C-alpha positions in Angstrom: 92.7 152.3 114.8 94.4 149.2 116.3 94.1 145.7 115.2 93.8 142.9 117.5 94.2 139.4 116.2 93.0 136.5 118.1 93.8 133.1 117.1 92.7 129.6 118.2 94.8 126.6 116.9 93.6 122.9 117.2 96.2 120.4 116.1 96.7 116.8 115.8 99.6 114.7 114.1 97.8 115.1 110.8 96.0 118.3 110.5 96.1 121.9 112.1 93.0 124.4 112.2 93.5 127.9 112.9 90.8 130.4 113.6 91.3 133.9 113.3 89.2 136.9 114.4 90.2 140.7 113.8 88.9 143.6 115.7 88.5 146.8 114.0 91.7 148.1 112.5 93.2 149.7 109.3 93.3 147.3 106.2 97.2 147.4 106.3 97.4 146.3 110.0 95.1 143.7 109.4 96.9 142.5 106.4 100.1 142.7 108.5 98.6 140.6 111.1 97.1 138.1 108.7 100.5 137.9 106.8 102.4 137.2 110.1 100.0 134.2 110.8 100.0 132.6 107.5 103.8 132.9 107.3 104.0 130.7 110.5 101.7 128.4 108.7 103.8 128.3 105.6 107.0 127.4 107.7 105.2 124.5 109.2 104.1 123.3 105.8 107.7 123.6 104.5 109.1 121.6 107.6 106.4 119.0 106.9 107.4 118.9 103.3 111.0 118.5 104.3 110.2 115.7 106.7 108.0 113.8 103.9 111.2 114.1 101.4 113.3 112.6 104.1 110.9 109.8 104.5 110.7 109.1 101.0 114.5 109.0 100.6 114.6 106.5 103.5 111.9 104.5 101.5 114.1 104.7 98.3 117.0 103.5 100.0 115.0 100.5 101.6 113.6 99.5 98.2 117.2 99.8 96.5 118.5 97.4 99.3 115.6 95.1 98.8 116.2 95.2 94.9 119.9 94.3 95.4 119.0 91.4 97.8 116.5 89.9 95.2 119.1 90.2 92.6 121.5 88.3 94.7 118.6 85.5 95.4 118.0 85.3 91.4 121.7 84.8 90.8 122.0 82.2 93.2 119.0 80.5 91.9 120.7 80.4 88.5 123.7 78.6 89.8 122.0 76.4 92.2 118.6 75.6 90.7 115.9 74.0 93.1 115.9 70.5 91.2 113.3 68.1 92.7 111.5 70.5 94.9 
């Protein structure tokens, strides 16, 4: 028996829905078809995780720069207080 795997994929920027239908086939061939489909999904999840980590690194660098800037403002105010304001 042969397995035919039909998939319908709906995507947006934030989600992905995959609908699978298998015709008759051996359990091994059906499992192989499902494994191929889900390994593609796993790769896309890994890619999304890598993008998220890259974004979080950028946020961390931005916050480090902001912290450095605020430390400079604090040092400046220690030496030049705002008297009479």
